[in-house]
C-alpha positions in Angstrom: 0.0 0.0 0.0 2.7 2.3 0.9 4.7 1.4 -2.2 1.5 2.1 -4.4 1.1 5.5 -2.8 4.7 6.3 -3.4 4.4 5.2 -7.1 1.3 7.4 -7.5 3.1 10.4 -6.0 6.0 9.8 -8.4 3.6 9.6 -11.3 1.9 12.9 -10.2 5.3 14.6 -10.0 6.3 13.3 -13.4 3.1 14.5 -14.9 3.5 17.9 -13.3 7.1 18.2 -14.6 5.9 17.3 -18.1 3.1 19.8 -18.0 5.5 22.5 -16.7 7.9 21.7 -19.5 5.1 21.8 -22.1 3.9 25.1 -20.7 7.5 26.5 -20.9 7.8 25.3 -24.5 4.5 26.9 -25.4 5.6 30.2 -23.8 9.0 30.1 -25.6 7.4 29.3 -28.9 4.9 32.1 -28.4 7.7 34.5 -27.7 9.6 33.3 -30.8 6.5 33.7 -33.0 5.9 37.2 -31.5 9.5 38.1 -32.0 9.5 36.7 -35.5 6.3 38.7 -36.3 7.9 41.8 -34.9 11.1 41.2 -37.0 9.0 40.8 -40.1 7.1 44.1 -39.3 10.4 45.8 -38.4 12.1 44.6 -41.6 9.1 45.8 -43.6 9.2 49.2 -41.9 13.0 49.3 -42.4 12.6 48.5 -46.1 10.0 51.3 -46.3 12.3 53.8 -44.6 15.1 52.8 -46.9 12.9 53.3 -50.0 11.8 56.7 -48.7 15.5 57.6 -47.8 16.6 56.6 -51.3 13.8 58.6 -52.9 14.9 61.6 -50.8 18.5 61.2 -51.9 17.4 61.0 -55.5 15.4 64.2 -55.1 18.4 65.9 -53.5 20.7 64.7 -56.3 18.2 66.0 -58.9 18.2 69.4 -57.2 21.9 69.5 -57.1 22.2 68.4 -60.7 20.1 71.3 -61.8 21.4 74.9 -62.0 21.3 76.8 -58.7 17.7 77.5 -58.0 15.6 79.0 -55.2 15.0 76.2 -52.7 15.0 78.0 -49.4 12.3 80.2 -48.1 13.7 82.9 -45.9 12.0 83.8 -42.6 9.1 86.1 -43.2 9.5 89.8 -42.6 12.5 92.0 -42.9 15.5 91.7 -40.5 17.7 94.2 -38.9 19.5 96.8 -41.0 22.8 95.6 -39.8 26.3 96.9 -40.5 28.2 94.7 -43.1 31.7 96.3 -42.8 33.2 93.6 -40.4 32.8 90.5 -42.4 34.7 87.2 -42.6 34.6 85.2 -45.9 34.7 81.4 -45.4 35.5 79.1 -48.3 34.8 75.4 -48.9 36.2 73.8 -52.0 33.9 71.7 -54.1 34.7 68.4 -55.8 34.6 68.3 -59.7 31.5 70.1 -60.8 29.5 68.8 -57.9 28.2 70.4 -54.7 30.2 68.0 -52.5 32.7 69.7 -50.1 36.3 68.5 -50.4 39.5 69.3 -48.6 41.4 69.0 -51.9 40.8 71.8 -54.5 40.1 70.7 -58.0 43.2 69.8 -60.0 44.0 72.6 -62.6 42.4 71.9 -65.9 45.0 72.2 -68.6 44.7 72.0 -72.4 46.9 72.0 -75.4 49.0 75.2 -75.4 49.1 75.4 -71.6 52.1 74.5 -69.5 52.1 74.0 -65.7 54.8 76.1 -64.1 56.5 76.9 -60.8 58.9 79.8 -59.8 62.3 80.2 -58.3 62.6 82.8 -55.6 63.8 85.4 -58.1 60.9 84.9 -60.4 62.5 82.5 -62.9 59.9 80.2 -64.5 60.3 76.4 -64.3 58.3 74.0 -66.4 56.5 71.2 -64.4 57.5 67.8 -65.8 54.5 66.0 -64.4 51.4 68.3 -64.4 49.3 65.4 -63.2 50.9 65.6 -59.8 50.0 68.1 -57.1 53.5 69.2 -55.9 53.5 72.3 -58.1 50.7 74.1 -56.2 49.0 74.3 -52.8 46.0 76.1 -51.4 47.1 76.4 -47.8 44.7 77.6 -45.1 46.0 80.4 -42.9 45.0 80.6 -39.2 44.2 83.3 -36.7 44.4 86.9 -37.9 47.9 86.7 -39.4 48.7 87.3 -43.1 48.9 84.0 -45.0 51.9 83.8 -47.4 52.0 80.0 -47.6 49.5 79.3 -50.5 50.9 78.6 -53.9 48.0 78.9 -56.3 48.5 76.9 -59.5 50.1 78.9 -62.3 50.2 78.1 -66.0 51.9 79.5 -69.1 50.0 79.9 -72.3 51.9 80.4 -75.5 50.3 82.1 -78.5 52.3 83.0 -81.6 55.5 82.3 -79.6 54.6 84.8 -76.9 54.2 83.5 -73.3 51.4 84.8 -71.0 50.7 83.8 -67.4 47.5 82.7 -65.7 46.4 81.6 -62.2 43.9 78.8 -61.3 40.8 79.6 -59.2 39.2 76.3 -58.2 35.5 75.7 -57.7 34.3 76.7 -54.3 31.3 77.6 -52.1 31.4 80.5 -49.7 29.5 82.3 -47.0 30.1 85.7 -45.3 29.6 86.2 -41.5 29.1 89.8 -40.5 30.2 90.8 -37.0 29.3 93.8 -34.8 32.9 95.0 -34.5 36.4 94.3 -35.7 37.2 93.0 -32.2 34.5 90.3 -32.4 35.6 89.4 -35.9 39.2 88.9 -34.8 38.1 86.9 -31.8 36.2 84.6 -34.1 39.2 84.1 -36.4 41.5 83.5 -33.5 39.2 80.8 -32.2 38.4 82.5 -28.9 34.8 83.2 -29.9 32.6 80.4 -31.3 29.9 81.0 -33.8 27.2 79.8 -31.3 28.5 82.1 -28.5 28.8 85.0 -31.0 25.2 84.6 -31.9 24.1 84.3 -28.3 26.0 87.4 -27.3 24.9 89.5 -30.3 28.4 89.6 -31.8 27.2 88.2 -35.1 24.7 90.5 -36.8 24.1 88.7 -40.1 25.1 86.5 -43.0 25.4 86.3 -46.7 24.7 82.6 -47.5 22.3 80.4 -49.3 19.4 82.3 -47.7 20.6 85.6 -49.2 21.7 88.5 -47.0 19.9 87.8 -43.7 20.1 88.6 -40.0 20.8 85.8 -37.4 17.1 84.8 -37.4 17.2 84.3 -41.2 15.2 87.4 -42.1 16.2 89.3 -45.2 18.1 92.6 -44.6 15.8 95.6 -45.3 16.3 97.2 -48.7 18.0 94.3 -50.4 16.8 91.9 -53.0 16.1 88.3 -51.9 18.5 85.8 -53.5 18.3 82.2 -52.3 20.4 79.3 -53.6 21.1 75.6 -53.0 22.5 75.3 -49.5 25.9 73.5 -49.3 26.5 71.7 -45.9 24.9 72.4 -42.6 26.3 76.0 -42.5 24.4 77.0 -45.7 27.4 77.8 -47.9 26.5 78.8 -51.5 28.4 78.0 -54.6 30.1 81.0 -56.1 28.1 81.8 -59.2 31.1 81.8 -61.5 31.3 78.0 -61.3 27.7 77.4 -62.1 25.8 77.8 -65.3 23.5 80.7 -64.7 24.7 83.6 -66.9 22.5 86.0 -65.1 24.8 85.7 -62.1 28.0 85.6 -64.1 28.1 81.9 -64.8 29.3 80.2 -68.0 27.4 78.6 -70.9 27.9 77.2 -74.3 27.3 79.5 -77.3 23.8 78.0 -77.7 23.0 79.0 -74.1 23.5 75.5 -72.5 24.6 76.1 -68.9 28.1 74.8 -68.0 29.3 74.0 -64.5 33.0 74.7 -64.1 35.8 73.0 -62.1 37.6 76.3 -62.0 38.7 79.3 -64.1 42.1 80.7 -65.2 42.6 84.4 -64.5 45.3 86.6 -66.0 48.1 87.0 -63.5 48.7 90.7 -64.6 46.8 93.4 -66.3 46.8 93.0 -70.1 49.5 94.5 -72.2 50.1 94.4 -76.0 52.8 92.4 -77.9 53.3 95.5 -80.1 53.7 97.9 -77.2 51.8 101.1 -76.4 51.7 104.3 -78.5 49.9 106.1 -75.6 47.3 107.5 -78.0 43.8 106.6 -79.1 44.8 106.1 -82.7 47.6 103.7 -81.8 46.0 101.8 -78.9 42.2 101.9 -79.4 42.4 99.2 -82.0 41.7 95.5 -82.6 44.9 94.9 -84.7 47.2 94.4 -81.7 47.7 91.2 -79.7 47.4 90.6 -76.0 50.1 89.3 -73.7 50.1 88.9 -69.9 53.5 89.5 -68.5 55.2 91.4 -65.6 57.3 94.5 -65.9 55.6 96.0 -68.9 53.2 98.8 -69.4 49.5 97.8 -69.3 47.4 98.3 -72.4 45.4 101.5 -72.0 43.7 104.2 -74.2 41.3 101.5 -75.4 37.5 101.3 -75.2 35.7 98.6 -73.4 34.3 97.4 -76.8 37.7 96.9 -78.2 38.9 95.3 -75.0 36.0 92.8 -75.4 36.9 92.0 -79.0 40.7 91.6 -78.4 40.0 89.4 -75.3 37.9 87.0 -77.3 40.4 86.9 -80.1 43.3 86.1 -77.8 42.7 82.3 -77.7 39.3 81.1 -78.7 40.1 77.4 -78.1 40.5 78.4 -74.4 37.4 80.5 -74.4 39.3 83.7 -73.7 37.2 86.7 -72.8 37.2 90.0 -70.9 37.1 89.3 -67.2 33.5 89.6 -65.9 32.5 91.3 -62.6 31.6 87.9 -61.1 35.1 86.5 -62.0 36.7 89.5 -60.3 34.6 88.7 -57.3 35.7 85.0 -57.3 39.3 86.1 -57.1 38.6 88.8 -54.5 36.8 86.3 -52.1 39.5 83.7 -52.4 42.1 86.4 -51.7 40.3 87.6 -48.6 39.8 84.1 -47.3 42.2 82.0 -45.3 43.4 80.4 -48.5 44.6 83.8 -49.7 45.7 86.7 -47.5 43.5 85.8 -44.6 41.9 89.2 -44.3 45.2 91.2 -44.9 44.7 93.9 -47.6 47.0 93.4 -50.6 49.7 96.0 -51.3 49.1 98.5 -54.2 50.6 98.8 -57.6 51.7 102.5 -57.3 53.7 102.7 -60.5 52.7 105.9 -62.4 53.9 104.4 -65.6 51.4 101.5 -65.1 54.1 98.8 -65.0 52.5 95.5 -64.3 53.4 93.6 -61.2 54.6 96.7 -59.3 54.0 97.3 -55.6 54.4 100.0 -53.0 55.3 97.5 -50.4 52.6 99.0 -48.0 54.4 102.4 -48.0 51.2 104.1 -49.4 53.7 106.3 -51.3 54.1 107.1 -55.0 57.8 107.5 -54.6 59.2 104.0 -54.8 57.8 101.0 -56.7 59.1 97.4 -56.2 59.2 94.8 -58.9 56.9 91.7 -58.8 59.8 89.3 -57.8 61.1 91.3 -54.8 60.0 90.7 -51.3 58.1 93.9 -51.2 56.8 93.4 -54.7 55.2 90.1 -53.8 53.1 91.8 -51.1 50.9 93.1 -54.0 49.8 89.6 -55.0 46.8 87.7 -53.8 49.0 85.1 -52.0 51.7 87.5 -50.6 54.2 85.5 -52.7 54.9 85.2 -56.4 52.2 82.5 -57.0 49.3 85.0 -56.7 47.6 87.5 -59.0 48.9 91.0 -59.3 47.6 94.5 -60.1 44.2 94.1 -58.4 44.8 97.2 -56.3 46.0 100.3 -58.1 47.8 100.1 -61.4 45.1 101.1 -63.9 41.4 101.0 -63.5 40.2 97.7 -65.0 37.1 97.6 -67.0 35.1 94.3 -66.5 32.4 92.9 -68.6 29.4 94.0 -66.5 27.1 97.0 -67.1 23.9 98.7 -65.9 21.1 98.4 -68.4 19.6 101.9 -68.2 19.2 103.0 -71.8 22.3 105.1 -71.8 24.0 105.7 -75.1 27.3 104.5 -73.7 26.2 100.9 -73.8 23.4 101.2 -76.3 25.9 102.1 -79.0 28.3 99.3 -78.0 27.9 96.2 -80.2 28.7 93.5 -77.5 26.0 94.8 -75.1 22.7 93.5 -76.4 20.8 94.1 -73.1 20.8 90.4 -72.1 23.3 88.5 -69.9 25.4 85.8 -71.6 28.5 83.8 -71.0 30.7 86.9 -71.8 28.8 89.7 -70.2 26.5 90.3 -67.2 23.6 92.8 -67.2 22.6 94.6 -64.1 18.9 95.5 -64.6 17.6 99.0 -63.8 13.9 99.6 -63.3 13.8 102.0 -66.1 15.7 102.2 -69.4 15.0 105.9 -69.7 18.6 107.3 -69.5 17.2 110.7 -68.4 15.5 109.2 -65.4 17.6 109.7 -62.2 18.0 106.5 -60.3 18.0 107.0 -56.5 20.8 105.5 -54.3 18.4 103.0 -52.7 17.6 101.6 -56.2 21.2 101.0 -56.9 21.4 99.0 -53.7 18.5 96.8 -55.0 20.2 96.5 -58.4 23.5 95.4 -56.9 21.9 92.9 -54.5 20.2 91.2 -57.5 23.6 89.6 -57.9 26.0 87.9 -55.5 29.6 86.8 -55.4 30.7 89.9 -57.5 32.4 91.7 -54.6 30.1 94.7 -54.7 27.3 95.0 -52.2 28.3 92.0 -50.0 31.8 93.5 -49.3 31.0 97.2 -49.9 33.6 99.5 -48.4 35.9 96.7 -47.0 39.4 97.8 -46.4 38.1 101.4 -47.0 38.0 100.7 -50.7 35.7 102.9 -52.8 32.3 101.5 -53.4 30.4 103.6 -55.9 28.2 102.6 -58.8 25.6 104.1 -61.0 24.8 107.1 -63.0 23.0 107.6 -66.2 26.2 108.4 -68.1 28.5 105.8 -66.6 26.9 102.3 -66.9 30.1 100.2 -67.1 31.9 98.7 -64.0 35.6 99.4 -63.3 37.6 97.6 -60.6 40.7 98.0 -58.5 41.2 101.7 -58.7 44.0 103.8 -60.2 47.6 103.9 -58.8 47.0 107.5 -57.6 43.9 106.7 -55.5 46.0 105.8 -52.5 43.9 104.4 -49.6 40.7 104.2 -51.7 42.0 101.6 -54.2 41.9 97.8 -53.5 40.5 94.5 -54.5 37.0 95.6 -53.3 37.1 98.9 -55.2 34.3 99.3 -57.7 33.0 102.3 -59.6 31.7 103.0 -63.0 32.6 104.8 -66.2 31.5 105.5 -69.8 33.3 102.6 -71.5 35.3 104.9 -73.7 39.1 105.0 -73.9 41.1 106.6 -71.1 44.8 106.8 -70.3 44.2 105.3 -66.9 41.9 102.4 -67.8 43.1 98.9 -68.7 41.6 95.3 -68.5 42.3 91.7 -67.7 41.3 88.4 -69.4 40.0 85.0 -68.3 40.2 81.5 -69.7 37.7 78.7 -69.5 38.8 75.1 -70.0 35.9 72.7 -70.4 
């Protein structure tokens, strides 16, 4: 009896264990099924997210593959009418013809007839044996507030009819400008002792020029300026300099049929233009299209020539390299890179003070007309965009330089000039006035509106920087001039702009640009 009871108890225990195991298996199986279902749902949701993400990426790529367009809506209302005199230009290089930020500038685009070069310390030119390498140039970032003399912008020699001319490579980049409340705040930011976030919180940053246009720190457009929005580059809303994109209305490049062309960079003449045949210092001898351009140091710049003949001679220089009269936007591209940490890091370039208009000359910061230094001397190099022999010269002083940009106001000066048909194209940029009645006086505030219809041209965005003259407009003077004359002393500079009639003057010259596509 006792054995039977023990057997029954053992059977009960066994049954209980079996039931417990079965229950555990059921629970585990249930959890597995639930987990599996969740995984299926999660995988389905993940696939959906991936599809939406890829669709977003495709949409972004489509936007980026189009010409710069208006994609950002600024905050409503007008912002503060802030001071723009204490600005810092920040540069990000862009890869190829894309909108992708890169630490390595685009390799210089060379074509038949172009030779990569370097210089000895005395200015002697050396031919680069392997132009595919990168050891013949460098775009070095300066730091703090000190002058940067370490960059060696890429240089090339172009030979036409056995005459050598020299050009400098400006690689594709995006930029933004930060405006500060004072020079002290600006210097603290550059030195790294004041962050952008702290500067905003403390009211030290008053505005920006970026992909939203010219705005205050809340993104509201500055009063009295035109709204210009572009594709934002990176989280800090950089904007591609318009020279490198295909919208001719902003100074971009295009094929002869109008097809927009995005550029990896441009080649800018290292010096003001001079002529192979030399100057006669008269209209009859210099205001002609029968002479030939050369770009060299230590010679008189070509003057006494009208802007129309400058335009014609520039195009005739080398059509296979798309040579042309430098546009206002192209001047701006050089000016912004010069002002950035990859150029002089905010240091004003020295002036060409030579009263004979000898190219590549410098006053060595003496602000005197008494002594001029040659381009290959230590003081002479201070007048270049890099502070050494690898930069561009004659951008401050020398002769006034006509550029291919004009105000469309009905004035006879441009109406009777054959290359100005009233429409922007690859070779010339129109600044639109409200009225084409040349007798109508345009008020100063209207000129502000006109200038802010463009960006990247070193006019309104940088107006008055380094105390350079900033003056444009007048019914009789529709053509832009840049740089200032040697005699302007403190008013001349890379941010100098004014206007003139387009006729020949003894103090006006020009510069050319090449496009390799």
